[in-house]
Structure formats: C-alpha cells, structure tokens
C-alpha angles and dihedrals in degrees: 000000000000118000114231109217102179100068113141131217119232129165091353092303133107110243114207127207106259090214089069107040094161096052126099133216128243108216110217097182131023120234118197113237094041123107086233093061114124125260112276125238085232124046119174088340093305124125121203113197122184112230131187095269104024143319132319120208120197143149100221097143092042091051091050090049090053092052092046091050092048091045092238098116090108096039124121110268124231128206100227129048094221141007107262095224094046117111113181119227135189089235115099145071111318120246104233099209099063093161090059089050092051091048092054094046092047090054090050092049090060090048090061088074088088099012112072088162091076097039095100095045092048090048089055096052092042091067092071103050092120096055115008123186130210090260090056092051091049088052090053090051090051090054089051091050088051089052088055090055092049105041090136095057120112144119125300121203119196129187119236132201096234124028110249128207129270109267120191132190117205130189142151137198124238109260092298097162104104093201102049105007089230118151126233121233122211136182143168124199126200131196101203104317094333122102106227106164138019139164145180113195136162113241115245096230140037115264120217098201141025088248091059100050092042091050092049088053089051091052091050091050092047091054090054091047090053092050092051090048091053091045092053089048091054089049089053092245111146117212109205096203134042116257116277120218124194125202133166098215115092096195091053089051090050093052091051092066106020115103094210117082110207115227090238089062097053092110090064097040094120092057090043094054092043092055098038095052090056093046093048091047089054094239094124136023121214 
C-alpha cells in the first residue's frame, strides 16, 4: 500500500486525496484535538509507566494535585492510613463544612483505582458523607498524609509464561462497626502474580457468629470471581485451572461443601446454597 504524504488538515480533520481512496497517511507531527493525536502520559489521572518486566500503573500527579488542593502538600507524612484500633462512629462533634469533607473523600475514592492499600480506610470514611464529625475529617487528613508518604505506590503488572489461575483471599472483621455492629468484608483477587480486583465493603446485615460474617465474605468474593471468569471468557482468555479461594475460617469452609444445612445457619441459607452449588459443580475450589 502506498503512503500518501500530501494530505491536508482542514477543520481539525485529515482530508485525503479522492484520487487515492485506498491510501493511508503518515502523520509526521501530532496535533492535539485530532483523533490521530498520540496517547497521553496521563489518562483519567492514571499514569502507565513501562518497567523492565512489565507495566506500572500509578496516580502520582493526581495524588499531588489532591494534596495541593487540600493544602497538605507540606504536611508531616505518616506511615499508615488509619490507626488499626480505630473504629469510626457517628457520635461526635459535627464537622460544619460537610461539602469539603465529601470533596476530599470523593477524591480519595478515585485514588483507590491504583491504591488498594487505602481501600479499607476510604471505605470507612465514606460511610459518613451525610453527617461527618471532626474525628472523621481528621481521619481523612491522616489518609492524605499517608498518601504523601507513599506517592510512589501503585500497581505492577508482570507477564508470565503460562497463564495461572485466579486466586482470591477473603476475610472479614468481627462486627467492628460501633453504630450498627455490621462486619466489613474484604477480598483481593490475583491473576497469576497480578492483583486485578479488591474490595472493602460493609455487610448489609448483622451477623450472629464468626461463621456467618466469614461466609458472607466468601459469597461476596465468589460473586466477583465468577464475574472475572466470565469477563476472561468473553476476552477469549482461557484459564487452565478453576479459581482458588482462600479463607481462614474452618466452619465457613465446611459449610461451602457440606450437604447438610444446620438449623442455626438458616438465616444464611441463600449464601450457603450459592456457594455450595459452585463447589459441588467443580467451578471453584476453596
């Protein structure tokens, strides 16, 4: 195919010579605003950086912009996003500028695209958008100070010779919400050595046993595993092994494969049947 070099630009469009309808143009210089403009370094606040053994995704510029906008660029950094023993409550002195609080939390929510390390902390402060207290705002500022200490954090994706299986880690806390006593589910899912999905989410109901909140976390993780499996299938990516799910609660593991539903677990029967059918069918291994 011959390359046509004398294409002209008019009204932000490349105009081709009608005498050569099958020819293509070789663009010597990129002009922003054209469809032929090059890929940006930044796209939706994301930065993709080639590394020696793969690709590194981060939001360095976006994180700096957040700190500059919140006037915390010169603040003292901290090494953890949240105090481990801290459980936020709705009780406390109200923070008067609730719109500022929502703006900060919204910016942090977008930052979790490449920062799973702050997902749980951001989930915690996101539960009080309607009526934040001063303690909530101080927690948000601590997360931002942690971001300053970890500007270089992001996600690394590495190629591998043979496609591994989906491996998920599931866990839940023990009714740590002081207002509702709901538990929080969390999971992380890997494709090979690459982290591809993660979540921290408060459970919708109160659990009456460790088995129940752990099993609800398993069901949530399983639903995400199924979605990823279907997505890979649509993308024509063949997974050689069935997904593998890890949990640290033996009773929850027992219920996922046992055919007898104990009467004390009737309130979680839907999750039990959902999980067990998949295990029995051999679609997932726990």
